[in-house]
C-alpha positions in Angstrom: 62.4 -62.4 -12.1 65.0 -65.0 -12.7 68.2 -64.6 -14.7 67.5 -62.9 -18.1 69.9 -61.9 -21.0 69.0 -58.6 -22.5 69.9 -58.1 -26.4 70.6 -54.2 -27.0 73.3 -54.0 -29.7 75.4 -56.3 -32.1 71.7 -58.1 -32.6 71.3 -58.7 -36.1 74.5 -56.7 -37.0 78.1 -56.7 -36.2 78.6 -53.3 -34.6 77.6 -51.8 -31.1 77.9 -55.0 -29.2 75.7 -54.7 -25.6 74.2 -57.0 -23.8 72.6 -56.7 -20.5 72.2 -59.8 -18.2 70.0 -59.3 -15.5 69.1 -61.0 -12.0 67.2 -60.2 -9.1 70.1 -58.7 -7.3 72.2 -57.0 -10.1 72.5 -56.1 -13.7 75.7 -56.7 -15.5 76.7 -55.2 -19.1 78.8 -56.9 -21.5 80.6 -54.5 -23.9 79.3 -51.2 -24.6 80.7 -50.6 -28.4 80.0 -48.3 -30.8 77.5 -48.7 -34.0 79.1 -48.0 -37.0 77.8 -47.2 -40.3 75.6 -44.0 -41.9 76.5 -41.2 -39.7 73.0 -39.5 -38.5 71.6 -43.4 -37.6 75.2 -44.0 -35.7 75.6 -40.9 -34.2 71.9 -41.4 -32.8 72.3 -44.7 -31.5 75.6 -44.1 -30.1 74.3 -41.3 -27.9 71.4 -43.2 -26.4 72.7 -46.7 -25.2 69.4 -48.5 -25.2 69.5 -48.3 -21.2 69.9 -46.7 -17.7 73.6 -46.6 -17.2 72.8 -45.9 -13.3 70.9 -49.0 -13.4 73.6 -51.0 -14.3 76.0 -52.3 -11.0 79.1 -53.7 -13.2 80.4 -53.8 -16.9 82.5 -56.5 -18.2 84.7 -55.7 -21.4 85.6 -58.5 -23.8 88.2 -57.2 -25.6 89.3 -53.3 -26.8 87.9 -53.1 -30.5 85.9 -49.9 -30.4 82.7 -52.0 -31.9 82.8 -53.5 -28.4 84.3 -50.9 -26.2 84.2 -47.1 -28.5 80.7 -46.3 -26.2 82.4 -46.9 -22.6 82.9 -42.8 -22.3 79.2 -41.9 -22.9 78.0 -45.0 -20.4 80.5 -43.5 -17.5 79.8 -39.8 -18.4 75.7 -40.4 -18.5 75.8 -42.2 -14.8 77.7 -45.5 -14.8 79.3 -45.7 -11.2 80.6 -48.9 -11.4 83.8 -50.7 -12.2 84.9 -51.9 -15.4 86.2 -55.4 -15.6 89.0 -55.9 -18.5 92.2 -58.2 -18.9 95.3 -56.3 -18.3 96.2 -55.7 -21.9 92.7 -54.7 -22.8 92.6 -51.9 -20.0 96.1 -51.1 -21.7 95.0 -51.0 -25.0 91.7 -48.9 -24.4 94.0 -46.3 -22.7 95.5 -45.8 -26.4 92.5 -46.6 -28.2 89.4 -44.2 -26.4 91.8 -41.2 -26.2 92.3 -42.0 -30.3 88.6 -42.3 -30.6 87.8 -39.0 -29.0 90.5 -37.5 -31.1 89.1 -38.7 -34.3 86.1 -37.8 -33.5 86.8 -34.2 -32.7 89.0 -33.9 -35.5 86.5 -35.5 -38.1 84.0 -33.2 -36.8 86.0 -29.8 -37.2 86.8 -31.1 -41.2 82.8 -31.8 -41.7 81.9 -28.4 -39.7 84.5 -26.5 -41.8 82.9 -27.9 -45.3 79.4 -27.0 -44.2 80.5 -23.2 -43.2 81.8 -23.0 -46.7 79.0 -24.5 -48.2 80.7 -27.3 -49.5 78.0 -29.6 -47.9 74.8 -29.7 -46.9 74.3 -31.3 -43.5 73.9 -30.5 -39.4 76.7 -29.5 -37.8 78.3 -32.4 -36.1 79.3 -32.9 -32.3 81.7 -35.2 -31.1 80.3 -38.2 -29.1 82.6 -37.4 -26.2 85.7 -36.1 -25.3 89.1 -36.5 -23.2 87.6 -36.1 -19.9 85.1 -38.6 -20.4 87.8 -40.8 -21.6 89.6 -40.3 -18.5 86.6 -41.2 -16.0 86.4 -44.1 -18.0 90.0 -45.1 -17.6 89.7 -44.7 -13.9 86.7 -46.8 -13.3 88.4 -50.2 -15.2 90.1 -52.8 -13.2 92.4 -55.5 -14.6 91.5 -59.1 -14.1 94.2 -61.6 -15.4 92.6 -65.2 -17.5 91.5 -67.5 -15.6 91.3 -65.6 -12.4 87.7 -66.1 -10.8 86.4 -62.0 -9.4 83.3 -61.5 -7.6 81.8 -58.2 -9.9 78.3 -58.2 -8.1 75.7 -59.4 -5.4 75.6 -63.5 -6.8 77.9 -63.0 -10.2 81.6 -64.0 -10.4 83.6 -63.3 -13.4 86.4 -65.2 -14.9 88.0 -64.8 -18.3 89.4 -67.2 -20.7 91.6 -66.5 -23.6 89.6 -65.7 -26.8 92.7 -65.5 -29.4 91.3 -62.7 -31.3 93.2 -59.9 -30.7 95.6 -59.0 -27.8 93.7 -59.4 -24.6 90.8 -60.9 -26.1 89.0 -62.6 -23.5 85.8 -65.2 -23.6 83.5 -64.2 -20.5 82.6 -66.8 -18.1 79.8 -65.4 -15.6 78.8 -67.9 -12.5 75.6 -66.7 -11.4 73.5 -67.7 -8.4 70.1 -66.1 -8.2 67.3 -67.3 -6.2 68.8 -70.5 -5.2 69.5 -70.9 -9.1 73.1 -71.3 -10.4 73.8 -70.9 -14.2 77.2 -70.6 -15.8 76.7 -68.0 -19.0 79.4 -68.2 -21.2 79.7 -64.9 -23.9 82.6 -65.4 -26.4 83.1 -61.9 -27.4 84.8 -61.9 -31.0 85.9 -65.8 -31.2 89.5 -65.9 -32.6 90.9 -68.4 -35.2 93.1 -71.7 -34.4 96.8 -71.5 -36.0 97.1 -67.3 -36.4 100.3 -65.7 -36.3 101.6 -63.9 -32.8 98.6 -64.9 -30.3 97.6 -68.4 -28.8 94.7 -70.5 -30.0 91.2 -70.0 -28.3 90.8 -71.7 -24.9 87.1 -73.7 -24.4 84.8 -73.1 -21.1 83.8 -76.1 -19.3 80.2 -76.8 -17.5 78.5 -74.0 -20.0 74.6 -73.7 -19.8 74.2 -70.8 -21.8 76.3 -69.6 -24.6 76.3 -66.3 -26.7 78.2 -66.8 -29.6 79.6 -64.1 -32.2 78.5 -64.9 -35.7 80.2 -62.5 -37.9 81.5 -66.0 -40.7 78.8 -67.9 -40.2 77.9 -68.3 -43.7 81.3 -68.8 -45.1 84.7 -70.5 -44.2 88.2 -68.4 -44.6 91.0 -69.5 -46.7 94.7 -70.5 -45.2 97.1 -67.6 -44.2 99.4 -69.3 -46.7 96.8 -68.7 -49.4 96.4 -65.1 -47.9 100.1 -64.4 -48.2 100.1 -65.6 -51.6 97.2 -62.9 -52.9 99.1 -60.1 -50.5 102.2 -60.8 -52.7 100.3 -60.7 -55.6 98.3 -57.5 -54.8 101.6 -55.6 -54.0 103.6 -57.0 -56.6 101.3 -56.1 -59.4 100.6 -52.7 -58.1 104.0 -51.8 -57.6 104.6 -53.1 -61.5 102.1 -50.0 -62.3 103.7 -47.5 -60.2 100.8 -47.3 -57.8 100.1 -47.5 -54.2 98.4 -50.2 -52.0 96.1 -48.6 -49.6 95.2 -50.9 -46.8 92.4 -49.6 -44.5 93.3 -51.7 -41.1 91.8 -51.7 -37.5 94.9 -50.6 -35.7 94.5 -53.6 -33.3 95.5 -56.9 -34.3 94.9 -56.7 -38.2 97.6 -54.3 -38.7 100.1 -56.3 -36.6 99.3 -59.3 -38.6 99.9 -57.5 -42.1 103.0 -56.3 -40.9 103.9 -59.8 -39.9 102.7 -60.8 -43.3 104.7 -58.5 -45.2 107.9 -58.8 -43.2 107.4 -62.6 -44.0 107.2 -62.0 -47.7 110.1 -59.5 -47.5 112.3 -61.8 -45.8 111.2 -64.8 -48.6 111.6 -62.0 -51.1 108.4 -62.9 -52.5 107.6 -58.8 -52.8 109.6 -55.8 -54.3 111.5 -54.1 -51.7 109.2 -50.8 -51.8 108.6 -48.8 -48.7 105.7 -49.5 -46.3 104.2 -47.0 -43.9 102.1 -47.5 -41.1 100.3 -43.8 -40.9 98.3 -44.4 -37.5 99.6 -43.1 -34.5 97.1 -45.3 -33.0 98.9 -48.3 -34.2 102.0 -47.2 -33.2 100.7 -46.7 -29.9 99.0 -50.2 -29.9 102.4 -51.8 -31.2 103.9 -50.6 -28.0 101.5 -52.1 -26.1 101.8 -55.3 -27.5 105.7 -55.2 -26.8 104.5 -54.9 -23.1 102.3 -58.2 -23.2 104.3 -61.4 -24.1 102.1 -63.4 -22.1 99.3 -63.5 -24.8 101.9 -64.6 -27.5 102.2 -68.1 -29.2 105.0 -69.8 -28.9 106.7 -68.9 -31.8 106.4 -65.0 -31.3 107.4 -65.3 -27.8 110.7 -67.6 -29.1 111.1 -64.3 -31.9 111.2 -61.6 -28.9 113.8 -63.8 -26.8 116.2 -64.0 -29.9 115.7 -60.1 -30.3 114.0 -59.9 -33.1 110.5 -58.2 -33.2 107.7 -58.9 -35.0 106.8 -56.0 -35.8 109.6 -54.0 -37.5 111.6 -54.9 -40.8 113.7 -53.0 -42.9 111.7 -50.5 -45.1 109.1 -50.3 -42.6 108.5 -46.5 -41.1 105.9 -45.7 -38.4 104.2 -42.5 -39.2 102.5 -40.4 -36.2 103.2 -36.9 -37.3 100.3 -34.8 -39.3 102.4 -33.3 -41.5 104.6 -36.2 -42.6 100.9 -38.0 -43.1 100.2 -35.3 -45.3 103.5 -35.5 -47.6 103.0 -39.0 -47.8 99.2 -38.4 -49.0 100.7 -36.2 -51.9 103.7 -38.4 -52.8 103.2 -40.6 -55.8 106.0 -42.7 -54.7 104.8 -46.5 -55.2 104.7 -47.8 -51.6 102.0 -50.0 -49.3 100.5 -47.6 -46.7 98.1 -49.0 -43.8 96.2 -46.7 -42.3 92.9 -46.8 -39.9 90.1 -46.9 -39.5 89.4 -50.6 -40.7 85.6 -49.9 -42.2 87.1 -46.3 -43.4 84.8 -44.6 -41.0 87.3 -41.7 -39.8 91.0 -41.5 -39.4 93.8 -41.0 -41.9 92.6 -43.7 -44.5 89.9 -41.5 -45.5 92.7 -38.7 -46.7 95.0 -41.6 -48.3 91.8 -42.8 -50.2 91.1 -39.5 -51.7 94.6 -39.5 -53.1 94.4 -42.6 -54.6 90.9 -44.0 -55.2 90.5 -42.4 -58.5 93.3 -43.6 -60.3 93.3 -47.1 -61.8 97.3 -47.7 -60.9 96.6 -47.9 -57.3 94.9 -50.7 -55.3 92.8 -50.6 -52.1 93.1 -53.8 -50.1 90.6 -54.7 -47.7 91.6 -57.4 -45.3 88.5 -57.0 -42.6 84.8 -57.1 -42.2 82.9 -54.2 -43.8 79.8 -53.8 -41.8 76.4 -52.9 -44.0 76.2 -48.8 -44.8 80.0 -48.2 -43.7 82.3 -46.8 -46.8 84.3 -49.5 -46.4 81.2 -52.1 -47.5 80.5 -49.5 -50.1 84.4 -50.0 -51.8 84.1 -53.9 -51.0 80.7 -53.6 -53.2 82.9 -52.2 -55.8 80.3 -49.1 -56.7 81.6 -46.5 -59.3 81.1 -43.6 -56.7 81.5 -43.4 -53.3 81.0 -40.7 -50.5 83.8 -39.3 -49.1 83.4 -36.5 -45.9 80.0 -35.7 -47.6 81.5 -35.5 -51.6 81.0 -37.7 -54.4 84.2 -39.4 -55.7 84.8 -41.8 -58.4 86.4 -45.2 -57.3 88.8 -46.5 -60.2 91.4 -48.1 -58.3 91.4 -52.0 -58.2 89.5 -53.0 -55.1 91.0 -56.7 -53.6 89.2 -58.3 -50.3 91.4 -60.7 -48.5 88.9 -61.6 -45.4 91.1 -64.1 -45.0 93.3 -62.2 -43.1 90.8 -62.2 -40.4 90.8 -62.7 -36.9 87.5 -63.9 -36.5 86.8 -67.8 -36.7 85.0 -68.6 -39.7 81.8 -70.8 -40.0 83.5 -74.4 -39.2 85.4 -72.4 -36.4 82.3 -71.3 -34.7 80.4 -74.9 -35.0 83.9 -76.6 -33.6 84.0 -74.3 -30.8 80.2 -75.0 -29.9 81.0 -78.3 -30.2 83.6 -78.5 -28.0 81.3 -76.3 -25.3 78.7 -78.9 -25.5 81.2 -81.7 -25.0 82.8 -80.1 -21.7 79.5 -79.2 -20.1 75.6 -79.4 -19.9 74.9 -76.6 -22.6 71.0 -76.1 -23.5 71.1 -72.7 -24.9 72.8 -71.1 -27.5 72.0 -67.2 -28.8 73.9 -66.0 -31.8 75.1 -62.3 -31.7 77.5 -59.8 -33.5 76.1 -60.9 -37.1 74.4 -60.0 -39.9 71.3 -61.9 -40.3 72.1 -63.8 -43.0 75.3 -65.7 -41.8 72.9 -66.0 -38.5 70.3 -67.6 -40.4 73.0 -70.3 -41.7 74.8 -70.5 -38.6 71.4 -71.7 -36.9 70.7 -74.4 -39.4 73.7 -75.9 -39.1 73.8 -76.0 -35.4 70.5 -77.5 -35.3 71.3 -80.1 -37.9 74.3 -81.3 -35.2 71.5 -81.3 -32.4 71.6 -78.2 -30.8 68.1 -77.9 -30.1 67.5 -74.4 -28.6 69.4 -72.0 -31.0 68.2 -68.2 -31.0 68.8 -65.4 -33.3 67.8 -62.7 -30.7 66.6 -59.2 -32.2 67.3 -55.5 -30.8 65.7 -55.7 -27.5 64.7 -59.2 -27.1 65.1 -61.0 -23.8 65.9 -64.5 -23.2 65.0 -66.6 -19.7 68.2 -68.3 -18.3 
């Protein structure tokens, strides 16, 4: 049958990253993420992976974000018996993040089911996707592979990882495939990072690629500079503090939270924001920040130097990490002006929902969105500044100031994606590009710009499509 790539998830959307590489001798799965969006729709898509797990020989994980890793326990529970390959930092992050994902699913199910039982919500009872035993099984199947180390993972398939510069441990996946005398190098970006971001190194460029599966989240726009984002962050914090309000920052616990903490530390040191308390209300972020401290090999030169001098990029006066549930509830009930960073990043679960409930109806407060919000998520409805939004099945007024700072994104923007494709072409014999992990509008714009630059075969695959390599 030759070499084929099947697009199961993150095709025409930014969530649920799942791609299958088929050869005559093996099937390799790239990522196994959760779909995020409307609860009933996403639950159905996450329970049915779109393929038979027992027929997959090996699984390769680009990074630990839940839309790339979050369905791994479903995969292993439902019959996948092979190995999951990831960088050491990604494996360590999954040990924290998948446990947390199972806990959040259980807690949210209890909350919703309790509301149903009390006749406060007309809906079907909710069952978590997986439990802690499923997570334990998943972690037992994970194998760490350092950057730039070649590893045979299936008959005729050799894996190596390059630094993607997106989040701690994130990898560009390079597959060298031999099938029936044909040799091809397939490169999957995972989520591609930006140049000159704090903390992490810049993305690497693979050589000799024949096929490039490239993310396209921001294929239709460019990011402002980090300096501009720092100034806007300072302005939001200062004016909200002047109103006596809270700034609620829904944040992905991995990378985005650390970047915001890093920026607030800098602004505080430069006295560009008031000396108000900053709370990181996320046990997951606390655990992830501990993992960051274990992997200085992923840091850029500035952050490594800071650590060598005895400073932490993730601590400053006035910063408090909140792990205890009772303290989180007190914080939510308090009227104290402060900044609260809490998960989840798309407002689909976790403690941020309770902070939003306590602040969104009061105009003195601010909700600061610092990451991409997928369609049909609560985060997207907040970005759209709807007058009323649904939280835990009940409608609430949205009166708080809503500010969107996409410039903090750890994804490459349109120019970064174009530059990366050009660099890959300059380092090899690139013939095909498939755009994944992006909404259709962004993908169509990026496809047109790539073709204008002489890339003859640029595809925008739909879910279920197959591409011959």
